[in-house]
N, C-alpha and C positions, 0 to 999 in steps of 0.2 A: 504494500500500500504506500503510495507516494504522497507525501504531504507537500502541499504547495503553500507558499507564503502569500498572504493577501496583500501586504505592503512591500513595494519594491524599495530597496535602499538606493538613494540617489548618490551618485558619485560627485556631484557638485557641492560646493560649500559657499555659503553666502558670507561675504566680507562686510556687509553693511553695518552690523553691530560692532565689529572689530574697528572699523574706521571711526565710528562714533566714540568709542572708548579712547582711542589714540588722540582724537581731536580734543576731548575733554582733558586728558592728561597734559597735552601740549599747552592748553590755555592755563591750567593750574600752575605748571612750572614757569610759564612766562610771567604770571602775576606774582608768584612768590619770589622769583629771582629779582624783580625790581624793588621789592620791599626790603631786601636784605642790604644793610649798609654796615660795613665793618667799623669798629671803633678804633681807628688808627690814624695817626698823623700821616698824611700823604706828603712824601718828600721825594723830590727828584734827585737821584744820586748820580754822580759822574760815572760814565761807563768806561772810560779809559783815559790814559794820560795823553794820547795822541789826538783825541777829539777836542776841538775847540768850540767855544760857544759862538753861535751865529748872532746872538742878541747881546746888547751891552750888559755889562756885569757890574753890580755894586758889590763891594767886598766889605765884610764885617769880620774883624780879626779879634780874637780874645786870647791874650797870652797867659802864661802860667801865673802871673801876679794879678789876674782879673782886670787888666787894663784893656779898654776897648779902642780899636782903631778902625777907621773907615776910609774908603776910597771909591771913586767912580771911574770906570773905564781905565785909562792908563795913568791916572793921577797917582801921586805918592800918598801913602797912608798918613792920616792925621789922627791924633788922639781925640777922643770924644767921650762924653759922659753918656751913660745908658739912657738918661732922661732925654737927651738930645737926639737919640737914634731915630725915633719916628719922624722927626722933622727933616733929618738928613735924607732918609729914604723917600719921603714925600717929594723933596726937592729933586732927587734923582729920577723919580717916576714922572715928574713934570717934564724933565728933559727928554726922557725916553719911556713911554708907557709900557712897552713890552720887555722891560728889563728883568733880569734874574738877580737875586741876592745870594751871593756865595758866603757861607759861614765857615771860617777857618778857626777852629778852636783847639787849644792845646789839650792833649789827652789827659792831663792831670787836673783840669778844672772840674768843679762839681757840675753834675748834669743839670741842676736847676738853672745855671747861667745860660746854658744852651736853650733850655725851654723858655726862658724869658725872651730871648731874641726871636725864637720861633713864634711865640705868642704875639709879639709886636708885628711880625710879618703877617701872621694869620689875621689879625684885627684889621690890617690895612690892605689885605688881599694881594700881597706880594708873592711871587713865585720864589721858593727857596731851594737852594742847592747846598747840601752838606759836603764840603770839600774834605777829601781824605787823601792820605799819601798812598802810593802804591805799596803792595806787600813786599817786605824785605825777603831777599833770596836767602834760603837756609842751605848753606853749603856743607853742613855737618860740623861746622866749627862754631863753638859757643864763645 
């Protein structure tokens, strides 16, 4: 006795529900990715010693005795008080609106001094670059 199936199994598969799910997931990830904002200070770091800045540069230098020096472009460094730094940077920005501010800080100074300068730049919407020296070559000799 041969049993026959009443319903035939279809070899086709409908992708309509799968595309709906993928579309909803895509919308979900697009919305949630724009809401995420990291709590970090965005700083442009120099990429190499051979690369030069195409835009004018204002320099802020902090030495190991916590003395502040400033310069714009190719000018020589002049001593300045921390309270006068925002005025100096605003004058530089008036000369060149697309300037960068390079911060050269001695490695022995407290971190709070660097943060003070970064806060001044952030309040006035200046683009900051933290200047670092190239890594020293370790030839196995100490």
